[in-house]
C-alpha positions, 0 to 999 in steps of 0.5 A: 649085663648081669653080674656073675657070682664069682665077682661077689665076695660072701661074708659068712657071720660065724661069730655068735656064741650059740648059747642055746646049743653051747652045751651040745657043743662045748669045744666048738663054735656053733657053726662048726657043729659036726654034721654028716662028717664035716663041720656045718660051716664047711657045708655052707662054704661047699654050697656057695662053691656049687653056686659059683662063689669064689671068695669067702670071708669067715667073720668069726668071734667065739673060738675063732681059732677052731674055724681058722685051723679047720679051713687052713688044714681042709680048704674047700676046692676052688674057694679062697676062704679067710677068717677075720676075727672080731675081738668084741661083739659087733652085731650083725652088721657090724661084724660084716663091715669089720670083715669086709674092711679087713679083707681088703676086698672091693667087689660089685656086691657083697653076699651076707649069710649066717653061718648057722643056717642054710637055704638052698636059694639059687643066688644068681636069681638074687644077683639078677635083681641088681641088674636094676641100677636103683636097687641098693640090695637084695634080701632073700625072703622065705615064704612060710605057712605060719609066720607067727614066730618071725617078723615078716617082710612086706613088699610092693607088687614089684618086689620092693621092701615097704616095711617090716611088720611085727609077728603075726600068725598066718602066711607070711614072708620072712627074712631068710637072713641072706643079703646081696648088697652093693658095695656102695650101699655100705657107705649108707650104713649107720655109724655105730657099734654094735650094729644090726641088720635087722633093727638099724641098717635096713630101717636106715636105708628104707628111711633114706628111700633106698630101694631094697628088693625082696626075692622070695624063695621056697627052697629047703631051710635049715637052722642049727641054732637050737637044741631042736634043729640041730639033730635035723641037720644030718638028715637035711645034709644027706637028703640034699647032697647034690647042693654041695661042691663034692 
């Protein structure tokens, strides 16, 4: 039986300093950049709500109180959002583990997303990949015409991840930074801190022969992490309002 999205708990990684855009946002953390009348992070939570996610844990760090204050005073309808602040930088996977443990939740699977990017993928498609009990986790991949700025995901014919390839020109599938992980998979994370998904957790899982499925999307994508992309956010949100819970 397929897992419903309302069984999933999402952890949004919103703890980074955002040094590349800090001069543009002196008083707010990067994911709280104002876009189309709301903080970017609120748009992300509204997207999750539209996809059926009911519980969201916001893993915060830099200016954590700004995030906490906003979601306490302006909650998103139908979503129970709570903040878990890290006091020292824990890395992407470390921040996720800390937030998951402090939340006290034990869902069948965890959805992990970056708080400074948004891709309008159908999350139910990712969840269906976990219908195969042998799959430990699912990674969302984006098919891009030029992967020269990114490492790429190399999969077999069934979509199972084989390895991470170095940056190379030409068409490729890159990570969208969205992961759906069985709760039991967390036990196989390396025991160190700080801890990175990209350079430590996923290579360690592959080394243990854990199966990671790559689901590829060509859905619209936005990253607000650079001075070049942040100004594009307004038009991107306004062009895709149907993707968000009102």
